[in-house]
C-alpha angles and dihedrals in degrees: 000000000000097000104047129035113195092197092066130069109299096222092053093048093046090052090050091048092051089061092057117096126221087245091057090052093048091048090049095055093040088057091050090050092047091052091052092048091052090049097052110016108040119095106256091219092067113115117216121187136175098224116244096018110134095355093123089077092043090051091054093047090057087060091058098036115017114210105271131135135208121310123271117213089263120063088199089058088049089059093054098040104026088235133279105328125193112251090031131110127212128197122194120180133200140155116258114289098020096110108257093138093050092049093047094050091046088052090054092050090048089059100038111028112102095211136018134196113256112211093199098052093032091226143092114267134185111273104242091198094055111128095198086228130110129269129203136197117207111193141145108205114050136069109250095219111035099029109030102032095060090054091053092045091048092055093047097044100032088231115132114259090228089058090054094048093046093045088225104139129174131197109337098341096111091051089051091050094048089053090046090056089058091047090050091053090053094046100076096230120152135188124203122189114204108175093186107026134180130197089245091056093046091051091049092052095046091047091052096045095045093049100037105028102031093242114173103155122064133182113197107197100221152337111237141138128243149092120007097004093058090051092046093052094043089052091048093049094041091230142069114281132210126224096263091053090051094049092047091050093051091049092051090047093054092050090050090051091051090055095039095055098025093238134135114246122196117190140166138216136193119254123239131225092281091076089075097053107031118093093197110048115218142140092302087070098059131080109265090020123207094357092061095043094044094082096041119109092195120027129177144151120228117204138155108265113278124224097270091045092051090050091050092048093049089056093060101025099095094038091054093050095246095114089125094052128076121212104243100172143017122209111209102198109198099166135034123156096212099036113145091172133079117293127254096024119175117224113204111206143166116227123189098217091200095061107014090238111151133202123193113230111175143314129241130186125237091276091053095252115143110262122208104225122171109223119232119218112202116198130166092354119170 
């Protein structure tokens, strides 16, 4: 007891005890109780930091290695987001058939593939963006071998996925694909199909692949409600859940996984009917709305260019030297945790849907005025 020591002289201790207030005694025992609660009741994953402690070393490290991640397909997107950073969570949304899966798989190859075909040199070259860490696709619709593998090989080889699946090669295309197969084997990329997934199963798989296969880059294709996940969430909440609650819960879960395992997670969602009527595309245009986007570190909507956007692009196309390239997609980026630029920028890009290869065209602001954005090339980033 902190107020009375029986081993010492009784008179002295009683005198000491007499000077202690009731409030002091209450505070003493409340602190003991608080210490016990913290030891046994507080979530062990909570991070507590006395702000400023040890930051001198971190500050100096930023001078040597500024905080950037691995490169996205778009160097313009790199500038706004600082790339794909471990611990972060990106959400890109599109209607069905626009290409969100093709772009996401190409992004994973861009981070994990050891070599890529270079159209200019007509040869394979070391991928300067390669992380030398594993990548994983978690999906529930496609066959891993005959549907997903051709998409990965197409990005690596630069040979159209349709050419691979038809077996109709020309010139040196088959040789390039054969080499791409070997590169893919070297690149430590996995695909797991879980037709009826639960969050518990996803966590178990991520834990296994992170710890045993050095996976740091994950594509989750894609956030949707249904089947076992609905039942799991309803059981956890103790009540029936609607679609929005399910989508929001999955999104929160994915962000928690990114932090828990210090991995980067890229996921996709469908768009809702607002995408057809809103001029500025934001979270109100995606399935699940604000609840889904709330946990995202990077959030954007990818659509084919709309009429006003096409008109704006045509006005600068020839001047910018892109007279030979059509604008196939526009990324409306409405959220980025590390954005130093203006908000709601629109990134005009050309995507070869057969290979996933992407070319930056130009950037407009939310009012469709040309925006001068310096592109960031990320190579050999830690």
